[in-house]
C-alpha positions in Angstrom: 80.0 60.5 71.8 81.0 62.5 68.7 79.9 66.1 68.4 77.1 66.7 65.9 76.0 69.8 64.0 72.9 71.4 65.4 70.8 70.1 62.6 71.8 66.5 63.5 70.2 65.4 66.7 70.4 61.7 67.2 67.9 61.7 70.1 65.3 64.2 69.0 61.9 63.2 70.5 63.4 60.8 73.0 63.1 61.1 76.8 65.9 60.1 79.1 65.6 59.5 82.9 68.8 59.9 84.9 68.9 58.9 88.6 71.7 60.7 90.5 71.6 63.4 87.9 72.7 66.3 90.2 76.4 65.7 90.1 79.4 63.9 88.6 78.7 61.3 85.9 74.9 61.8 86.0 75.2 65.5 85.4 77.7 65.0 82.5 75.3 62.4 81.0 72.4 64.8 81.3 74.3 67.5 79.4 75.4 65.0 76.7 71.8 63.8 76.2 70.5 67.4 76.0 73.2 68.2 73.4 71.9 65.2 71.4 68.4 66.5 71.4 66.7 64.4 74.1 64.4 65.7 76.8 66.0 64.9 80.1 64.5 64.1 83.5 67.0 64.1 86.4 66.3 62.8 89.9 68.2 62.9 93.1 67.9 63.3 96.8 69.1 66.9 97.2 66.6 69.5 96.0 69.1 72.4 96.0 71.6 70.5 93.9 68.9 69.5 91.4 67.7 73.1 91.1 71.3 74.2 90.5 71.7 71.6 87.8 68.5 72.7 86.0 69.9 76.2 86.0 73.4 75.1 84.7 71.8 72.9 82.0 69.8 75.9 80.7 66.4 74.4 81.8 63.4 76.6 82.3 61.4 74.4 84.6 61.8 72.5 87.8 59.0 70.2 88.9 59.1 68.5 92.3 57.4 65.2 92.7 57.7 63.3 95.9 57.0 59.6 96.0 57.5 57.3 99.0 60.1 54.6 98.4 60.3 51.5 100.4 63.5 49.4 100.2 63.3 45.8 101.2 66.2 43.5 101.6 66.1 40.5 99.3 
């Protein structure tokens, strides 16, 4: 993705949800989307890693939402 001047934000007003956003590719994607002006929601299974990512990304809020998830074999 090409770098844009601060005035040019391709994703202003958009919201992005990234699963597995606390490391690796997910974290890099979160940073890229933030740099493009999007609001980013990251999810993952490790609360500590998620909190660390929010801090590294310059976020000012962390909201924990716990939902039960049932996985069924198909």
